[in-house]
C-alpha positions, 0 to 999 in steps of 0.5 A: 499499500502506498504512503499517504501524508497524513496532512495535505502536503504542498508541492514546492517549485524552485522557480517560485521560491528561488532567490538567486539567478543561475548567473548568481549561483555561478559567478566565478570562474575556476581560474579565479577560485584556483587564485583565490585567498582568505582574507586572512593567513589561515597556513593550518587550514591551507594544509589541509587541502593538501591531502588526498581527500576532499577538504571542507576548505576547498568547499569554505572557499568557493562559499567565500569567493561566491559570496564576494562576488554577490552584489551587497544588497543580495545577502542579509549576512555579512559578505565575509562571514566565510573568511571570518570563520575560517580566520577564527579556526585558524586562530583557535589552531594557534591558541589552543583553544576555541573561540566561541562563546554561549553568548545567552539563550537565543530562539524563535518565538515559542520554542526553547530549542532549535537554536544553538547561540554561538558568538565570538569571543574576539569580534574586533578580529573577526567582526563577520562572525560576531553572531554564528547561530547554528539552526537544527532543521528537522529532517524528512523521514528516511532523508527523502528530498527532491531537489527543489526543496534541496536548492530553495533550502540552499538559496535561503541559507546562502541569503540569510545564513552564512551558505555553510550547512551540513547534511547531516548531524548526528541525530540527523537534522539538517544543520544550518552553520552560522546567522545573526541573531535578527535573522532568526525570526525571518528564517524560522518563518520561511521554513515553517511557511513556504518550505513547509519544514520545522526545526529540530531540537537541541538542548534539554529536549526530546531531539529529532526523531530519525529513521532508516529508509524502512519499507520505502525501499527495504525488504527486511523492514519489519516495521513502518519507520518512517510512520513510527518516527512521524508520529512520535516527532508529531505527538512530542512537539512539546518535548521536541521544542520545549525543553524540560529534561535533565539532558537530551533525549533521542529516539532512533528507529531501525527497520530490523536488526541490521541498525542502519541508523545504528540506534542501538549505539546513538539514542537513549530509547532505541527501537529496533524491528524484529519478529518473534515466528520461524525465519521463513526458508526457501529449501530451493533457493538455499539449494540454488545458492549451494549450487552456484546459481545465486550469488550470496550476499546479493552479489554485494562483495563479487569484485573478486573470486572467493571461490565457490560458496560454502554454506557451512563455512559462510552461514552455519560456522558463524551463526552465534548460537549455533542455532542452523544446521544442513542436514539431507539437503534441507537447512534447519533452524532452532528459531528459539535459540535464534538472536536475530543477528540477520547474518543469514539472511543477509547471506542469502536473501533469496532464501531466507526472510524474517517472520512475518509476526513483526514488531519491536525490540526496545533498548534503553541507554546508549549515549556517547562519551559525556560523564560516564563514557560511551554506552551501547543500549541495554535491550529492556522489551524483547518484542513489543507490537508496533501498530499505529497508533502506537498507544502502547509504545507512547505508554512506556515512553512516558514511563521512562520519561516520568522517572527520568525527570523525577530521579535525574541529575542535571545533564545526567542521561537516561544510561547513566541514571540506569548506571547509577540506579542499576538495571534491576531497579531500572526494571523493577520501576518499569514493571518489566520483567528481567530477560536471561538476555539481559545478562552480558555473561556469568555472575561473576561478582559473589555478592547477591543482593536480596529483596525483603520480601524474598528472605524468610523472616524479613531483615529483623533477626534474632541474634540469638536464635541464629547462634542457636543453629550456628554454633561457634 
């Protein structure tokens, strides 16, 4: 079934929205670019162009030259903002410290997030970046764009910002790098009213949810990641735009255990599509792989001759739980032992497919290093159905948030709070049963901590009674 947007979609046409003519967009020659120098002496940045890899310095030169050759009334910010940005970066290299500061909270009316204030602490040296605020723009689900949208976006940022943007930030946002305080509201208006796109999250709030390509393009997707991501983005608008949490909180949605957005490593609450019935097997297709009639890995490793496909060596022996075997001309799987690693399905996609009873595995606690170092997420719900309007998922989310907002310290991510309270305590509060898969290894700590209700007679003991039964 084709995806149907929940709201009427405005068709964007670049020719109606464009700010610059083709002549203005292509206003310099290759010879001019070759001879162009930033207005500041930037020897370390010049060195970054000398290696074999593409350099952001080269991109910055193109933008700086382009801005120099535009008419004064064709830009709403400083013409030399990119030159001054490079000069400030060189000074940071020279001094071994940053020259950016937060000069107070800036934003757009009604929103507490979406804009990250940046001010130079040496404005007299680099007046073009006295203000250089960052704006986060909510990416579309799975990052599907057309050229009309992207060109309109680029024109807007050229006109009202520095022209430098990032596709995409680690959370997924389109990141606009560098504008002035007086341009924030006009940019916000144009984004929301003309381009039909909102700001993303920043600060101590829900960050912009992101997802993989999902069922739009992927045959492995067990859930509709785009629909789930869109619903959570729309439903939690307050949490996204009005900071209220102890610190940042990220959702990411993977359609299957291949984890193409790496939700298990990069989100406080990770949703990974999975199945709870049996892997579907086409035995004839298995034989075709063994006979060499089908290329393993869908031909992805066909750049050299790896020899004849060996199902024992390349699939069965690599199963992490040894739940597979090939006997009497058939591939057999003990699905009760399968951990959904996807390896066998990836190697033989024509022969193996995920089951039909699909849903999500929910994990909590991943983050990059801040207070306690990097953490991977811990699985807390092995399987939950994921069907619109996702009320069961929202109920769990809000239960997690209630506890985290009550107990979390300032700048303490969910994973750090779980670490501080312990996973058993977290599961108790969430009223979730522990699962054997949560144990990384057999117990190595000799200390077992009991609950009073599990101890016969409770905590209060008569020492004389104890000694009567345990003679010295």
